[in-house]
C-alpha positions in Angstrom: 142.6 103.6 130.0 141.8 99.9 129.7 140.2 98.6 126.6 137.0 97.7 128.5 136.7 101.3 129.9 137.1 102.8 126.4 134.3 100.5 125.1 132.0 101.7 127.8 132.5 105.3 126.8 131.8 104.6 123.2 128.6 102.8 124.0 127.5 105.6 126.2 128.1 108.2 123.5 126.3 106.1 120.9 123.3 105.8 123.2 123.2 109.6 123.7 123.3 110.2 119.9 120.6 107.6 119.4 118.4 109.3 122.0 118.9 112.6 120.4 117.9 111.2 117.0 114.8 109.6 118.5 113.8 112.9 120.1 114.4 114.7 116.9 112.2 112.3 115.0 109.5 112.6 117.7 109.5 116.5 117.4 109.3 116.2 113.6 106.3 113.9 113.8 104.5 116.3 116.1 105.3 119.4 113.9 104.7 117.7 110.5 100.9 118.3 110.5 101.6 122.0 111.2 103.9 122.3 108.2 101.5 120.5 105.9 98.6 122.8 107.0 100.7 125.9 106.3 101.7 124.5 102.9 98.0 123.9 102.0 97.0 127.3 103.2 99.7 128.9 101.1 98.6 126.9 98.1 95.0 127.9 98.7 95.8 131.6 98.8 97.7 131.4 95.5 94.7 129.7 93.8 92.3 132.4 95.1 94.5 135.1 93.6 93.9 133.7 90.1 90.2 133.0 90.0 88.8 130.8 87.2 87.6 132.8 84.2 84.6 131.9 82.0 85.8 129.4 79.4 83.6 130.7 76.6 81.5 133.7 75.7 77.8 133.8 76.5 75.6 133.5 73.4 71.9 134.1 73.7 69.3 133.4 71.1 66.0 135.2 70.3 63.7 133.0 68.3 61.0 135.0 66.4 57.9 133.4 65.2 55.5 135.6 63.2 51.9 134.7 62.3 49.0 136.3 60.5 45.6 137.0 61.9 44.5 133.3 61.2 47.6 132.2 63.2 49.3 130.8 60.1 53.1 131.2 59.6 54.0 134.5 57.9 57.0 134.2 55.6 59.0 137.1 54.4 58.4 139.4 57.4 61.4 141.8 58.0 62.7 142.2 61.5 64.7 145.3 62.2 66.7 145.0 65.4 68.4 147.7 67.6 70.8 146.3 70.2 71.0 148.0 73.5 73.3 145.5 75.1 75.3 142.8 73.3 76.7 142.2 69.8 74.7 140.6 67.0 76.2 137.4 65.6 73.5 137.2 62.9 73.4 139.4 59.8 70.7 142.1 60.1 67.8 142.7 59.4 66.2 139.3 59.9 63.7 137.8 57.5 61.3 135.0 58.5 61.4 131.7 56.5 58.5 129.7 55.1 57.6 128.6 58.7 57.5 132.2 60.0 60.8 131.6 61.9 63.8 133.8 62.3 66.7 133.4 64.8 68.9 136.1 66.2 72.2 135.1 67.9 73.7 137.7 70.3 77.0 137.8 72.2 76.0 139.0 75.6 77.6 142.2 77.0 80.0 141.6 79.9 80.0 144.0 82.8 82.5 143.5 85.6 80.7 144.8 88.7 83.8 144.6 91.0 86.2 146.3 88.7 88.4 148.7 90.6 87.4 147.2 93.9 90.0 145.6 96.2 88.5 142.1 96.1 89.6 138.7 94.9 85.9 137.8 94.3 84.5 138.1 90.7 81.0 139.2 89.8 80.3 139.6 86.0 76.9 140.4 84.6 76.0 139.3 81.1 73.1 141.0 79.3 71.5 140.8 75.9 68.9 143.5 75.2 67.1 144.4 72.0 64.3 146.4 70.6 62.7 145.4 67.3 60.2 146.2 64.7 58.5 143.6 62.5 57.2 144.6 59.1 55.2 142.8 56.5 53.7 144.5 53.4 50.1 145.6 54.0 50.1 144.8 57.7 50.4 146.8 60.9 54.0 146.6 62.3 54.8 144.8 65.5 57.1 146.5 68.1 58.7 145.1 71.2 61.7 144.7 73.5 63.4 141.7 74.9 66.0 141.3 77.6 68.1 138.4 78.9 70.4 138.7 82.0 72.8 136.2 83.6 75.9 136.3 85.8 79.3 134.7 86.6 79.9 134.7 90.3 83.1 133.4 92.0 83.8 133.8 95.7 87.2 133.0 97.4 85.7 132.3 100.8 85.0 128.5 100.8 81.8 128.8 102.8 80.5 131.2 100.0 81.9 129.5 97.0 80.3 126.1 97.8 76.9 127.7 97.7 77.0 130.9 95.6 79.4 130.2 92.8 77.7 130.1 89.5 78.5 130.1 85.8 76.5 131.9 83.0 74.5 129.9 80.5 73.5 130.3 76.9 69.8 131.2 76.9 67.0 131.1 74.5 63.9 133.4 74.5 60.9 132.8 72.1 59.3 136.0 70.7 55.8 135.5 69.2 54.0 138.1 67.2 50.8 138.3 65.2 50.7 140.9 62.4 47.3 142.2 61.3 46.0 144.0 58.3 44.2 147.3 59.0 41.1 146.1 57.1 40.9 143.1 59.4 39.7 145.3 62.2 37.0 147.1 60.2 33.6 145.8 59.4 33.1 144.6 55.8 32.7 147.5 53.5 33.4 150.1 56.3 36.6 151.4 54.6 34.5 152.7 51.6 33.7 155.7 53.9 36.5 158.4 53.5 36.3 159.2 57.3 36.9 155.5 58.1 40.0 155.5 55.9 41.3 158.5 57.8 40.7 156.6 61.1 42.6 153.7 59.6 45.7 155.9 59.2 45.6 156.8 62.9 45.3 153.1 63.8 48.9 152.6 62.9 50.1 155.3 65.3 47.7 154.0 68.0 49.1 150.5 67.5 52.6 151.8 68.0 51.7 153.7 71.2 50.0 150.6 72.7 53.0 148.4 71.7 55.5 150.7 73.4 53.4 151.0 76.6 52.8 147.2 76.7 49.1 147.7 76.5 48.9 145.7 73.2 49.7 142.6 75.2 46.4 142.7 76.9 44.3 145.0 74.7 43.5 144.6 71.0 40.7 145.8 68.7 38.2 143.1 68.1 38.5 141.9 64.5 35.9 143.3 62.1 34.4 145.6 64.7 35.4 149.1 63.6 33.1 151.4 61.7 31.9 154.9 61.3 28.2 155.4 62.2 26.7 158.7 60.8 24.1 160.2 63.1 22.2 163.5 63.0 24.6 165.1 65.4 27.7 163.8 63.5 29.9 160.8 63.0 30.3 158.3 65.8 33.3 155.9 65.9 32.1 152.4 66.7 34.6 149.9 67.9 35.1 146.9 70.2 38.2 146.2 72.3 39.2 142.8 73.7 40.8 142.8 77.2 42.5 139.6 78.3 42.4 138.6 82.0 40.6 141.8 82.9 38.4 140.7 85.8 38.9 138.5 88.8 35.3 138.9 90.0 32.2 140.4 88.5 30.8 142.7 91.2 29.9 146.2 90.1 32.7 147.7 92.1 35.3 145.4 90.3 34.0 146.6 86.9 34.1 150.2 87.9 37.6 149.9 89.3 38.8 148.4 86.0 37.1 151.2 84.2 38.9 153.8 86.2 42.4 152.2 86.1 42.5 150.5 82.7 39.8 151.9 80.4 39.9 155.6 81.1 43.6 155.7 79.8 42.4 153.9 76.7 39.7 156.5 76.1 42.3 159.2 76.5 44.5 157.6 73.8 41.6 157.3 71.4 40.4 160.9 72.1 43.9 162.3 71.7 44.0 160.9 68.2 40.4 161.0 66.9 38.4 163.5 68.9 38.7 166.4 66.5 37.0 164.3 63.8 34.1 162.8 65.7 30.9 163.8 67.4 30.7 160.8 69.6 31.7 157.2 70.5 30.2 153.8 70.6 32.7 151.6 72.4 32.4 148.0 73.6 35.0 146.7 76.0 35.0 142.8 75.9 36.2 142.0 79.5 37.6 138.5 79.9 36.6 136.9 83.2 38.2 133.7 84.5 36.2 132.0 87.3 38.2 131.7 90.5 39.4 128.3 91.7 39.5 126.8 88.2 42.7 127.7 86.3 41.7 125.5 83.4 38.3 127.1 82.8 37.7 129.0 79.6 37.4 132.7 80.2 34.0 134.3 80.0 33.5 137.4 78.0 31.6 140.2 79.7 30.8 143.1 77.3 30.7 146.6 78.7 29.2 149.1 76.1 29.3 152.8 76.4 27.7 155.3 73.9 28.4 159.0 74.6 28.9 162.2 72.7 32.3 164.0 72.4 30.6 167.0 74.0 29.8 165.0 77.2 33.4 163.6 77.3 34.9 167.1 76.9 32.6 168.4 79.7 33.4 165.6 82.2 37.2 165.8 81.9 36.9 169.3 83.5 34.7 168.2 86.4 35.5 166.5 89.7 35.4 162.8 89.1 36.4 163.1 85.5 35.5 160.3 83.2 34.4 158.1 86.1 31.0 159.7 85.6 30.7 158.4 82.0 29.0 155.3 83.5 26.0 157.1 84.9 26.1 160.0 82.3 26.5 157.9 79.1 23.6 157.8 76.6 23.9 154.0 76.6 25.6 151.9 79.3 25.1 148.2 79.3 26.9 145.3 81.0 26.3 141.8 79.6 23.8 143.4 77.1 21.6 144.7 80.0 21.3 148.3 81.2 23.9 148.9 83.8 23.3 151.6 86.4 25.5 150.5 89.4 24.2 153.4 91.6 20.6 152.3 91.1 21.3 148.7 92.1 22.3 149.9 95.6 18.9 150.3 97.3 20.1 151.4 100.7 21.3 155.0 100.9 24.3 154.2 103.1 25.5 151.6 100.6 25.1 154.1 97.7 27.0 156.8 99.5 29.8 154.3 100.4 30.0 153.3 96.7 30.2 156.9 95.6 33.0 157.7 98.1 35.1 154.5 97.6 34.6 153.8 93.9 33.6 157.1 92.4 35.4 159.7 94.5 33.8 163.1 94.3 37.1 164.9 94.6 39.0 162.9 91.9 41.4 165.2 90.2 41.8 164.7 86.5 45.3 163.6 85.6 47.6 165.0 82.9 46.0 162.7 80.3 42.5 164.1 81.1 43.1 167.2 79.0 41.3 167.9 75.8 43.8 167.1 73.1 43.1 168.3 69.6 46.3 167.5 67.7 45.9 166.5 64.1 46.3 162.8 63.2 49.8 162.1 61.9 51.6 158.8 61.2 54.5 158.6 63.7 55.0 154.9 63.3 58.3 155.4 61.5 59.9 157.1 64.4 62.4 155.1 66.4 61.1 153.1 69.3 62.7 154.5 72.6 64.5 152.1 74.8 64.2 152.4 78.6 67.2 151.6 80.8 67.5 148.0 81.9 67.9 146.9 85.5 71.7 146.8 85.2 
């Protein structure tokens, strides 16, 4: 083979190898994005398998501020706390300082809601829940409950995580209480009467009942309104009660509806405690009315006064309509200090019948609270306050 021929073969072979190398580089350039995508996807899966955990515990604060009847800070008040959820980080019991302030720090309870579930998502609920009693010498105790809830949410699906992922926060809840002396509810000199002093003992139990039911947040005895009035038929209990945000409008039907839904249960509470000692009642409900359309207007007070004997009350609770009929049957029934006879204000017979059927149903069945309770008065305020289950 001549030298020129051999050189031709070598050049041809080199060209073939170069072509193959070029083709290999071309294929690699086409497949490189696929390899990169697979590597990123594999990396993303490894990250989702080890979700980020909360970096610190959730710590909530309950800030108590305690005042006296004149809204002055009350130092030295003792706050006994029972924890339903969470762990106290503050020594208990709490005692208010000179400014009436006490702070409770609580480590929130963690509850993993997807534990035992085949899921890479995380959902952890954090909850701090307490019940408490506030005591100050010579004053009615204050009871209450407080609850704080938060969550840690982490989803592996990108479309969810960008929108729904959330981290818990440390939260603060102010708790404000006014503590009253028993004598601050009675008229001056009223407690010289032995029967009035007996009624004052029951007020502590009544206060606890209304605190637990939440009624105390919208219903309180009017200061310096309680007294015992001695009449020929026996002692009458005279008292006034303040109801906040009671009325949205002032028509007769609105007042009667409020009486049926809110005030009859109050009468049941009073009767269950005091009825065996009394011959009758002289009760004034100070109904707060805020004019519609003006959120800044001062509420107006509309007094509804009822005077009736215990004998009439006992009779009505066994009749169709129950205590609804106290309004027409009471010895005295005034609204805004004027005689109130809602049935008589409806001149047309059809309107009167409509009012009777819609507002004062003839076939109203007395509820379980409409029984004549004659239990003796006893002080149950030292009993523990029950805690109802929270939402989680």
